[in-house]
N, C-alpha and C positions, 0 to 999 in steps of 0.2 A: 378536395383530396381524395375522397372515396371513389370518385369516378376514375381517377388515375389508376388506383390499385385494381379495380374492377377491369379496366381496360387491358391491363397486362393478362389476366386469366382469360378474357375473351380472345385476346390475340393468339394465345397458345392454342386454343380449340380452333379457331378459324384460319390460322396461318397468316393472318393479316394484322400487323401491329395497330392498335387503337391509340390515337393521340390522347395525351394527358390534358384534361381540361379542368378549369376551376370556375368557369363562367356559365351562365345559363345559355341556352341556344339562342334565345332571342337577342341577348346582349352581344353574343359572339357575332351574330349575323349583322347587327347594326354597325359594329366596329368594322366588320369586313366590307360593308357597303361604303362607309366613310374612306377606308383605305384605298378601295378600288378607284376612287376619284383622284388619288394622288399619284398612284403608279410609281412609287419610290420604294426601294428596299427599307426595311425597318431601321436598319443602322444609319441609313442616310437621313431619315426623318429625325432620328434621335440626335445626330450631329447638327441638323439645321435648327432644332429646338434649342440645343445647348448654345449654339453660336448666334442665335437670334437672326438667322438668315432670311431676311425678307424677300430675297430673290427666289428662294427654293419653295417657300410656303405662302399660302394665300390667307387673308384674315378669315375667310369662311371656315377653312380647315382648322385653324387655331381655335377659333370659337367653338367648333364642334368638339375638338379635343378636350377643351375646358369642361364641356358637359358630359364627357365620357371618362373622365379620370377614374381609376380604379378606387374602390372603397378601401378603408383601412384593412378590412379583412382580406379582400382580394389581393391587395398589395402585399401583405404578410405571407399569404399562400404561395404567391408567384416568386417572391424574393427568398422564400424558404425552400423552394424546389431545387434539387441537387443533381437532377438526371441531365441528360442531353438536351440542349435547347430544342433540337429537331423533333424530339417526341412530344413538344408542346403543340396545342392547337394554334392556328394562325393568331387569333386574337391574344392568347396568352403569350406568344412569341413577341408580338408588338409591345404588350405591356412589360415584358421581361427586359426589352431594350430601353423602353421609355423611362422606366423606374430607376435607370442609371444616371439620369439627369438630376443634379442637386436642386433642392427646392423647387420641384417640377411645377406645382400649381402657381407659385409666385412668379416663376420665370414665364410661364404661359400667359399670365395675366399682363405682365410688363410687355411681352412680346405683342400681345393683341393691342394694347394701348399704343405702342410705337407705330403699329401698322395703321391704325385708325386716327392717329393724331392730326395729320394734315387735313382730312376730310372733315373731323370735328372742328378744327380751327377755321376752315373755310366757312362751315355752317354757322359757327358762332360769330364770325365776322359779319355774315349777311344779315344775321338777327340783330346785331348791334347796329348795323347801318340803318335797318329798318326802324328801329327803335329811336335812333338819333334823328331820322327825318320826321318820325311822329312827334317827338318832343319839340322839334323846331316849328312844326305846323301849329302845335298847341301854343307855343310862345307867341307866334304871330297872330293867332286867333283872339283878338281883343274881346269879342263877344263872349267866347267861351270862359275866358279869365273872369270877365264880369259875373257871369252866372255862378262860377266857382267861389267868387267873392261873396255873392249873395247867400250861397249855401253855408259858408263859413260864418257869416253875420248871423243867419237864422239858427244855427247850431249853438253859437255863443249866447244868443238871446234865450234860447230854450234851457241851456245849462246854467244860466245865470252866474252866481258867484260860487258855484260848486267846483269840485276839483277839476271837471272838464270844461269849465267856462273859461273865457278869455284865452282861447287857443289861437295860436298863429297859423295854423293850417290843420289839415286833415288827410287821412289816407283816402286814396280814390275808392277803394271799396265801400267807404262810408256813403257813397252816393246811392248804393242799392238799398240803403236803409231808409231812403226818402219814401220809397213806396210802401215800406213796412210800418212806418210810424203813422198810426191813426190819430185822427182828431178826436176831441172829447166825445162828440156824438157818434164816433165810429162810422160815420157816413163818407168820410174823405180821408185823404192822406196828406203828409207834408209835401209830396211831390205836387199834388193837386194845388195845395196852397201856393206853392212856389210859382208854378205855371200861371195861376190866376194872377198872382202879384205882378210877374213880369208882363203879362198881356195888358194890364190895366196901368201900371206905373212906368214901365220901360219898354214900350212896344218896339223900339229900335232893335232890341235884342232878338 
Protein backbone atom coordinates (compact mmCIF):
# COMPACT_ATOMS: atom_id res chain seq x y z
CA UNK A 1 0.00 0.00 0.00
CA UNK A 2 2.91 2.41 0.78
CA UNK A 3 4.18 2.01 -2.78
CA UNK A 4 0.88 3.39 -4.08
CA UNK A 5 1.05 6.53 -1.94
CA UNK A 6 4.68 7.12 -2.85
CA UNK A 7 3.83 6.64 -6.49
CA UNK A 8 1.40 9.58 -6.42
CA UNK A 9 4.08 11.95 -5.03
CA UNK A 10 6.64 10.75 -7.55
CA UNK A 11 4.12 11.24 -10.32
CA UNK A 12 3.54 14.85 -9.29
CA UNK A 13 7.25 15.58 -9.51
CA UNK A 14 7.95 13.76 -12.76
CA UNK A 15 4.69 14.52 -14.56
CA UNK A 16 4.19 10.80 -15.20
CA UNK A 17 1.67 8.81 -13.18
CA UNK A 18 3.19 5.89 -11.30
CA UNK A 19 1.08 2.74 -11.17
CA UNK A 20 -0.20 1.51 -7.82
CA UNK A 21 1.42 -1.81 -6.95
CA UNK A 22 1.00 -4.25 -4.07
CA UNK A 23 3.22 -7.05 -5.37
CA UNK A 24 6.97 -7.43 -5.55
CA UNK A 25 8.72 -6.86 -8.88
CA UNK A 26 9.67 -10.53 -9.30
CA UNK A 27 6.13 -11.76 -8.61
CA UNK A 28 4.63 -9.18 -10.96
CA UNK A 29 7.06 -10.22 -13.68
CA UNK A 30 6.17 -13.92 -13.26
CA UNK A 31 2.46 -13.14 -13.55
CA UNK A 32 3.14 -10.99 -16.60
CA UNK A 33 5.02 -13.83 -18.33
CA UNK A 34 2.18 -16.29 -17.64
CA UNK A 35 -0.42 -13.84 -18.95
CA UNK A 36 1.63 -13.13 -22.09
CA UNK A 37 1.11 -16.74 -23.20
CA UNK A 38 -2.67 -16.41 -23.03
CA UNK A 39 -3.12 -13.10 -24.88
CA UNK A 40 -6.63 -12.53 -23.50
CA UNK A 41 -8.06 -9.51 -21.67
CA UNK A 42 -8.25 -9.95 -17.91
CA UNK A 43 -12.05 -9.76 -18.00
CA UNK A 44 -12.21 -12.59 -20.52
CA UNK A 45 -9.93 -14.79 -18.40
CA UNK A 46 -12.15 -14.09 -15.39
CA UNK A 47 -15.27 -15.07 -17.35
CA UNK A 48 -13.57 -18.25 -18.63
CA UNK A 49 -12.59 -19.27 -15.09
CA UNK A 50 -16.05 -18.48 -13.74
CA UNK A 51 -17.72 -20.43 -16.56
CA UNK A 52 -15.20 -23.31 -16.51
CA UNK A 53 -14.66 -22.72 -20.23
CA UNK A 54 -12.28 -25.46 -21.39
CA UNK A 55 -12.22 -24.01 -24.91
CA UNK A 56 -10.71 -20.73 -23.79
CA UNK A 57 -8.10 -21.89 -21.27
CA UNK A 58 -5.54 -24.69 -21.28
CA UNK A 59 -4.67 -27.03 -18.36
CA UNK A 60 -1.13 -25.62 -18.15
CA UNK A 61 -2.42 -22.09 -17.64
CA UNK A 62 -4.97 -23.15 -15.01
CA UNK A 63 -2.25 -25.09 -13.18
CA UNK A 64 -0.01 -22.01 -13.25
CA UNK A 65 -2.86 -19.88 -11.92
CA UNK A 66 -3.25 -22.24 -8.98
CA UNK A 67 0.40 -21.70 -8.14
CA UNK A 68 0.11 -17.92 -8.46
CA UNK A 69 -3.01 -17.26 -6.42
CA UNK A 70 -2.73 -14.12 -4.27
CA UNK A 71 -2.01 -14.53 -0.58
CA UNK A 72 -4.66 -13.45 1.93
CA UNK A 73 -2.73 -10.24 2.52
CA UNK A 74 -2.41 -9.49 -1.20
CA UNK A 75 -6.09 -10.25 -1.76
CA UNK A 76 -7.10 -7.95 1.10
CA UNK A 77 -4.96 -5.11 -0.28
CA UNK A 78 -6.29 -5.45 -3.82
CA UNK A 79 -9.92 -5.88 -2.78
CA UNK A 80 -9.57 -2.89 -0.46
CA UNK A 81 -8.31 -0.67 -3.28
CA UNK A 82 -10.90 2.00 -4.17
CA UNK A 83 -9.08 3.98 -6.84
CA UNK A 84 -9.39 3.63 -10.64
CA UNK A 85 -8.54 0.15 -11.87
CA UNK A 86 -6.40 1.68 -14.62
CA UNK A 87 -4.01 3.05 -12.00
CA UNK A 88 -3.09 -0.46 -10.84
CA UNK A 89 -0.11 -2.39 -12.18
CA UNK A 90 -0.82 -5.10 -14.75
CA UNK A 91 -0.54 -7.98 -12.26
CA UNK A 92 -2.70 -6.11 -9.74
CA UNK A 93 -5.33 -5.43 -12.43
CA UNK A 94 -5.40 -9.13 -13.24
CA UNK A 95 -5.86 -10.09 -9.59
CA UNK A 96 -8.49 -7.35 -9.24
CA UNK A 97 -10.54 -9.12 -11.93
CA UNK A 98 -9.78 -12.67 -10.82
CA UNK A 99 -10.80 -12.02 -7.20
CA UNK A 100 -14.35 -11.37 -8.38
CA UNK A 101 -14.68 -15.12 -9.02
CA UNK A 102 -16.44 -16.79 -6.05
CA UNK A 103 -14.50 -19.59 -4.30
CA UNK A 104 -11.61 -18.95 -6.69
CA UNK A 105 -9.17 -21.63 -5.51
CA UNK A 106 -11.81 -24.37 -5.31
CA UNK A 107 -13.15 -23.42 -8.74
CA UNK A 108 -9.68 -23.55 -10.30
CA UNK A 109 -9.00 -26.94 -8.70
CA UNK A 110 -12.28 -28.31 -10.12
CA UNK A 111 -11.50 -26.70 -13.47
CA UNK A 112 -8.08 -28.37 -13.64
CA UNK A 113 -9.54 -31.73 -12.61
CA UNK A 114 -12.16 -31.46 -15.38
CA UNK A 115 -9.47 -30.72 -17.95
CA UNK A 116 -7.20 -33.57 -16.89
CA UNK A 117 -9.91 -36.16 -16.23
CA UNK A 118 -9.91 -37.87 -19.63
CA UNK A 119 -6.10 -38.06 -19.77
CA UNK A 120 -5.97 -39.48 -16.23
CA UNK A 121 -8.73 -41.95 -17.01
CA UNK A 122 -6.90 -43.16 -20.13
CA UNK A 123 -3.67 -43.57 -18.16
CA UNK A 124 -5.51 -45.39 -15.38
CA UNK A 125 -7.18 -47.74 -17.86
CA UNK A 126 -3.80 -48.56 -19.39
CA UNK A 127 -2.35 -49.32 -15.95
CA UNK A 128 -5.32 -51.51 -15.03
CA UNK A 129 -4.97 -53.36 -18.33
CA UNK A 130 -1.27 -54.04 -17.70
CA UNK A 131 -2.06 -55.18 -14.16
CA UNK A 132 -4.82 -57.46 -15.46
CA UNK A 133 -2.44 -59.07 -17.96
CA UNK A 134 0.17 -59.53 -15.21
CA UNK A 135 -2.38 -61.18 -12.90
CA UNK A 136 -3.47 -63.50 -15.69
CA UNK A 137 0.14 -64.48 -16.38
CA UNK A 138 0.67 -65.24 -12.70
CA UNK A 139 -2.48 -67.37 -12.58
CA UNK A 140 -1.28 -69.36 -15.58
CA UNK A 141 2.25 -69.85 -14.22
CA UNK A 142 1.83 -73.01 -12.16
CA UNK A 143 5.53 -73.08 -11.25
CA UNK A 144 5.38 -69.63 -9.70
CA UNK A 145 2.23 -70.56 -7.81
CA UNK A 146 4.00 -73.65 -6.46
CA UNK A 147 6.96 -71.55 -5.27
CA UNK A 148 4.55 -69.18 -3.50
CA UNK A 149 2.88 -72.18 -1.86
CA UNK A 150 6.29 -73.32 -0.61
CA UNK A 151 7.01 -69.87 0.81
CA UNK A 152 3.65 -69.91 2.61
CA UNK A 153 4.30 -73.38 4.02
CA UNK A 154 7.78 -72.33 5.15
CA UNK A 155 6.41 -69.21 6.84
CA UNK A 156 3.71 -71.18 8.64
CA UNK A 157 6.28 -73.72 9.81
CA UNK A 158 8.55 -71.00 11.21
CA UNK A 159 5.67 -69.16 12.88
CA UNK A 160 4.33 -72.41 14.36
CA UNK A 161 1.22 -72.01 16.49
CA UNK A 162 1.84 -68.31 17.09
CA UNK A 163 -0.55 -65.56 15.97
CA UNK A 164 1.09 -65.46 12.51
CA UNK A 165 1.03 -69.22 12.05
CA UNK A 166 -1.60 -71.08 10.04
CA UNK A 167 -1.90 -68.25 7.52
CA UNK A 168 -3.84 -68.78 4.29
CA UNK A 169 -1.76 -66.30 2.37
CA UNK A 170 0.72 -63.42 2.60
CA UNK A 171 1.42 -60.06 1.04
CA UNK A 172 3.84 -60.07 -1.89
CA UNK A 173 6.19 -57.65 -0.14
CA UNK A 174 6.86 -60.45 2.35
CA UNK A 175 8.93 -62.13 -0.38
CA UNK A 176 11.64 -59.51 0.10
CA UNK A 177 12.04 -60.67 3.70
CA UNK A 178 13.32 -64.06 2.51
CA UNK A 179 16.74 -62.54 1.90
CA UNK A 180 16.62 -60.58 5.17
CA UNK A 181 15.90 -63.56 7.44
CA UNK A 182 19.20 -65.12 8.52
CA UNK A 183 19.81 -68.71 9.56
CA UNK A 184 20.92 -69.53 13.12
CA UNK A 185 24.61 -69.52 12.13
CA UNK A 186 24.11 -66.20 10.32
CA UNK A 187 25.86 -67.62 7.22
CA UNK A 188 22.81 -68.04 5.04
CA UNK A 189 19.28 -66.74 4.54
CA UNK A 190 15.79 -68.14 4.18
CA UNK A 191 16.03 -67.46 0.45
CA UNK A 192 19.14 -69.65 0.17
CA UNK A 193 17.36 -72.41 2.07
CA UNK A 194 14.33 -72.20 -0.24
CA UNK A 195 16.45 -72.29 -3.40
CA UNK A 196 18.46 -75.22 -2.07
CA UNK A 197 15.28 -77.11 -1.20
CA UNK A 198 13.73 -76.51 -4.63
CA UNK A 199 16.90 -77.59 -6.46
CA UNK A 200 17.14 -80.83 -4.48
CA UNK A 201 13.50 -81.79 -3.93
CA UNK A 202 11.60 -80.18 -6.81
CA UNK A 203 14.01 -79.62 -9.69
CA UNK A 204 11.09 -79.31 -12.13
CA UNK A 205 10.44 -75.84 -10.73
